N, C-alpha and C positions, 0 to 999 in steps of 0.2 A: 547418446540416446536421443531419440526423436519422439515427438508427440503426434498422435493420429486422431482424427475426428471425421465422422461421416454422418450424413443424414439422408433419409429417403422419405419424402413427404407427399401428401395429397395436395399441398399448397406450394406456392413459390417459397423455396427454402434458402435462397442465396444469402440473405442476411443472417439467418441462423447458422449457416455454414461458416461465415466469416467470424461471428462471435464465438462459436464453439471451438474453432481452431485457435482463435486468439487466446483462449484459456490454457493453451499448451506452450506458450512462448517461453516459459521457464525451462522447458525441456531441450531447447536448442537455440542457437544464436546466429547461425550462418544464413539459412534460407527459409523462406516461407513459401508454401505452394498450395494452390487449389486446382481442382479439376471438376468441371460441371458438365452435365448433359442436358442440352435442349434439343433442338433439331439435329445438332452435331455436337461433337466433343469440343470442349475448350479448356485450356489450362493456362494458369497464371503463376509465374515464379518470380519472386523478388529477393534480392540480397537484403538481409535485415540490417546488419551492422548497428545493432542496438536501436533500430528505428521502430516506430510504432506500427505494429502489424495491421491494425484496423485502417490506419490512414493509407498504408501501402495498397490495400486491396479494395477499399470502397470505391476509389476512383475508377478502377478497371472493371468492377463487377456490379456497380450500383444499378445499371439498367438491364442486367442479365436476369432472365427468368428461367428457373430450373426447378425440378422437383427431386433431383438427386445430385449429390456432390460429395467429394472427399477432400480432406485437407491435411496438411502436414507442416510441422515446424521441425527443421532438421539441423543437427549440429555439425554436419559434415558435407552433404552432397545435395545437388539440385534435384528436387522432386516436385510434382509427379512426373513420371515417364509415360509417354504415349506410344502404343504399339498397334500396328495393323497387321494381322496375321491370319493363319488358317483357322484359328479359334475365334476370330472376330476382332473388332476394335476394342481396346480397353486402355484405361489409365490406371496407374498403380503407384502407391506409396508404401514404404516399409519403415520399420523401426527395429533396431538391434544392430548387431555387427556380425558379418560373415567372415570368419577367419580365413577360409580357403578360397576367397574370391578370385585371386589371380590364377590359382591352380585350375579352377573351374573355367575361367575365361580362356585360358590357354588351350584347354581341351576342346572348347567349343569353337574357337577360331580355327583350329586344325580341321574341323568339320565344315568350315566355310561360313560360320556364323560371324557377322560383323557387329562391332560395338561403336556407337557414336557419342555416347554420353561419358564424359570423364570428369573425375573429381581430383584436382591437383595431380594430373597425369596418371591417375589410376582409374581402372574401370569402375564406373558407377555401379555400386552393388545393387541398387534398385533396378537398373537396366539389366543386370545379370539375371536377377530373379525373373524379370519380365521375359527375357529370352528363353529361360528354362521352361516357363509356363507355355509360351507360344510354340514351343517345339513339340508339345504333346497334342493329343487328339481333342482334349477338352480342358477347360480352365480348372475344373476340379482335379483331374489327373495331374495337371501341371503343378498345382499347389502341393499335392502329395509328393511329387517328384522333387520339389524344392526341399521339403522336409527331409527327404531321404538323402539328398546330395550334399547339403551344406553342413559345415561345422560352425558352431557359434549360435546365434539366435536370429530369428526373423519373424516378426508379426507383420501382417500386410492387409491392405484394403485395395480392392480392384473394382473400378467403376466400369460397368458394361451396360449394354442396352437392356439386358434382362434384369439388372439390379446391381447391388453392391455385394461382392464377395468379401467376407471378413474371415481372416484366419489368424489364430493366436499362435505365437511361438510354440514349438513342439513340446518344450518343457516349461512353458509359462513364465519365462524369465521377465518378459515385458507384459504389461497389463493391457487387456482389452475388455471393455464393459459395455453391455447392451442397455439401452434406455428406450422409453416410449412416452408419448403424450397422446392427446386425443386424435391427432391426424398424422402422426409420423413416428418413425423409429430412428434411433441414432446409435452410434457406437463411439467410444472415446478411449483414450489412454488415461485421462484424468477425469474422475467423476465430478470434480469441482465445476466442470463445464456444463453439467446437467441442471443444477438447481435453479439458477437465474434464467435459464431458457425454458423452464417449465417441464423438464423431463424427470421421470422417476426411474430409478435404477431397476432393471429387470434381473440381471445376474452377470457375473463374470463368465466369460467364455472359458471352457476347459482348455488345458494345454493341448495343442494340436487340433482343436476343434475348427471346423469350417462351416460357415453358414452363408446363406444368400438372403440379403435384406432388401425388401421392397417397401413401397409405401403402405402395403396391405398386411404384410406378415414377415416373419423371420423363419426361413426353412433350414433345417439342419441337413447339411450334406455329409458331414463326418462328425460324430459326437466327441471325437478325441479320446482322452483317457484321464485318469486321476493321479498320475505321477507328475509332480511339479517341482520346480526349483526356482521360485520367484526371487528376483533380485532384492536382497535385504536392504540395499541402499534406497529403494523406493520409500520406505518408511523413515529411515534415518536421515536422509538428505535430499535426494533428487525429487521426490514427490511433493506436491503442493499440500499445505496443512489441511485444507478442506477436502482433500481427496481420500477415497477408500480404495484399498487393494485387497482382494480376497475378503471383502466386507470389513476390513480393519482400518480405522481412521489413523492417518499419520500423525496428526496433532496429539491425539491421546497416547499413541505409542511413544512419541518423543517426550511427553510428560513422564510416562512410566520409566523411560530410559534415564531421565534426570533424577528421578526418585532413587533408582537403584544405584546410580553414581554416588548420591549423597549418603546412602546407607553404608557404603564402603569408605566413607570419608569422614568418619567421626572425629571430632576434636579439632577440626581445622580452624585456625584463627583468621577470620575474615570479617569485613564490614558489609559486604553486599555480594549479590550474585547477578551476573550479567550473561547475555548470550551474544555471540557474533551474529549480527543480522544477516539474513532473516532466519535461516534454517536452524541456527543455534538457540533461538529465543524460547521455543517450547521446551527444549531440554533444560534450559535455565529455569523456566517456570517450575518444572517438576523438581529440580534440585532445591529451589527456594522453598517450595511447599514442604518438602521432606526435612530440610535442615532448619527451617525457621528463620533463616537469614533473609533480609529484604531483597526483593527483585528490583533492580534499577536498570536504566538504559544509559550507560556511559558512552556507547557508540550507537549512532543512528545512521540508517542508510538513506542516501538521497535517491529515492526510488524512481522518479520520473524518467531518467535517461540511462541508468546503469543496471544491467542485469547481473547474472551470476558470473563471478570471476573465474570459475573453472571452465566455462563453456567456450570462450574464444579460442581460435585454433593456434595462436602463437603465444609464447611466454611474454613477449612485449605487450601484446594487447591484454593478456590476463593481468599483468602488473599495473597497467594504466587503469583498468576497471577497478582493481582492488584498492589502488591509491585514492582514486577520486570518489568512489561511492560511499565510503565510511567517513563520517564526520564525528570527531571526538567532542564530548561536552566536558570541558575542564572543571566546571562547577560541580559535577557529579563525581569526577575522578580524583581530584586533588586530595592527597592525604589519606586515601582509603586503600585498604587491602581488598582485592577483587578475586572472586572465583569466576573464571571465564569459561563458559560452555561453548564448545565448538563441535560441529557435526562430525568432523574428521580432520586429520592432518595428512595431506597427500604429499606435496612437495615441500611444504613448510616455508617457502620464501614469502608468500603473501602474509601469512600469519606473523612472521618475524618482522618484516619490513614495513608493513602497512597496517598492522593492527597493534601488535605489542609495542612497537616503537611509538605509536601515537599515544598509547596509554602511559608509557613512561614519561614522554614529553609533557603530558598534561598533569604530571605530579602523582602518579599512582605510587602507593607505598609498597605493595606487593601484588604479584599477578600469579594466580594459581590456575593453570589451564587444565580443563577436564574434557577431553574428546568423548563423544557419545558412542564411539565404536572402537574396537581394538586397533592396534597398529596395522596399517595397510602394508602387507608384505608381498603381494603379487599383483602385477598389472591385470586390469580387467580384460578378459578375452571374449566378453559377450556384449560389451557396449564400448563407447569411445572415450571414456573418462581418463584412463591412463593406458599407455601402450608399452612402456619399457621399464625394466627394473631401475634404471638410472634416474627415472623421474621420481622415485619414491624416497622420501627422507629416511625411511628405515633401512633401505639398502645402502644408502650413503653412510649411514651410521655403522652398519655391519662391516663395510669395506674399510672404514677408518679403524675400527676395533681389531679386525683380523689382519689388516695390512694388505688385503687383496679381496677380489670377488670370490665368494665361495658358493658352491651348489647346495650343500646340505645346511640349511638354516633351521633345522628342527629345534635346536636348543633355544633359538630366539623366538620361537612360537609359543614357548611355555612361560606364562607369566610368573611362575614360581622359580624360574632358573636364574642363575647369576648373570648369564649372558643377556637375558631379557632386561634385567635391571641395568646392566651396562649400556645397552642400546637406548633405553628410555632416558638415562642420565645424559648420554651424549646428545640426544635430541633436545633435552631441557636446556643444556648449556648453549647449544646452537641457537635456540629460540630466544635465549636471554630472558628466561622466566624464573619465578621463584620456585615453583614446583610443577610437576607434570604427572598425572595419573590417568591412564586410559580405562575405558569401559572394558569389561571382560566379555569374551565371546558368549559365555554362558548367560550373562545378564542381558546382553543385547537380544539374544534369542528369546529369553523370558519376556522381555519388554514387547517384542513383536507378537508373541503369543501363538506362533505356529511351531510344529515339530521341526527340528533341525533338518530332517530329510526333505522337508518341503521348501527349504530356503537355499538359495545360492550363497555360499560363504567363501567362495574361491579367493576373493581379495584378501581375506584374513588368514586362511589356513591352506590355501592351494588345493582344496578338495575338488576333484573333477569326476566324481563317481558317475555323473551323467553328462560329462562335458562334450561328448560327441553325439551329434544328432543321429548318426548311423547305428548307435547301439540300440538293441531291441528293447522294447518296453514289455 
């Protein structure tokens, strides 16, 4: 997943653009990029590698004056992309994942369309979107063509001489929110970028909505629709605690999630409640409030140089980040039984080798792990967090239990079934923990507070009722 930010102002907004985009660095770790419009278009792209975003970009843009710009922090590919075409010059950034990118690229190359931007030897999906748009008569028609052709998800910002086109994913899986202050308008993926920059939230864009943002106003091009499937993980894990999605704050929802976990966990013998930093902390606060057990911090994150351990592109880099960023406090851990709140368990290797092991080595008496979401059973097809079944600890457990890979895993999806119990027990033993109890899908949805039909829950139940952009609304 990537984070997007843009601003159109009556004043020079170069500094605002840098700071606003910087508030999205938790959404990606590979590339940061900015595009601005002065007399001409200019774009800046830097490889992040856990570097400080602000330091990377201030040197290259400190003397640049612009009243319009777009920014992106990407977890996979280099952005922005610049295109000069029959619809004019523009720079574009995108967020999401296009499942059929290679299929679409092959069809376009047969028509003579060339691609120059590549991400690890694959067509850059942002350039693909740009080429689709540039092949139409207007940018507005091009964006609608993108929504009609792609499978997966795509939100985008397009910087033009007319203004900044803003379009939210057709089913709203990723977030885009409009803001304003006295002399400018802005749009962001993460509303935490607004408050310190003096913006007030105007509203979330509708799914499929397209607007044109200038320094003077926001013009609706296509109002979109009200059918949505927002990524549930925004509230549970990927979103920043101070950010709101659909008007719902992620910190508050994580506290509710922890409370609901505690209500199903009566009678547990423990001395303290802790969260795996950072995204597990609010879940742990909620659990502590509901259970009456004290909240403490046996693990602290060395924040200055280590980001999220799921974001790096290789397992080796993920392991290094996970190992180095968490520091155990033996004086808090020794001799105590802990309830440990984690946002989720994906592969399980980091939790086992770089979290649980540190707690045992520091003298923990017992470790009870409570993930804030159900077991992840399907790879994400709308973002870039997980790609294959083999990455998921649940699928490894099922293969060990069944003796082979199986297609029908319906029994393992039912938390009341024996096979679900066997799967959870296998994972518990693999992680080397005292007990393991997952959040239920029902309680996760209750904590978020939106109807299930408004949420994407594919990772947990494989539900794809609106999985294809081509389906009619």
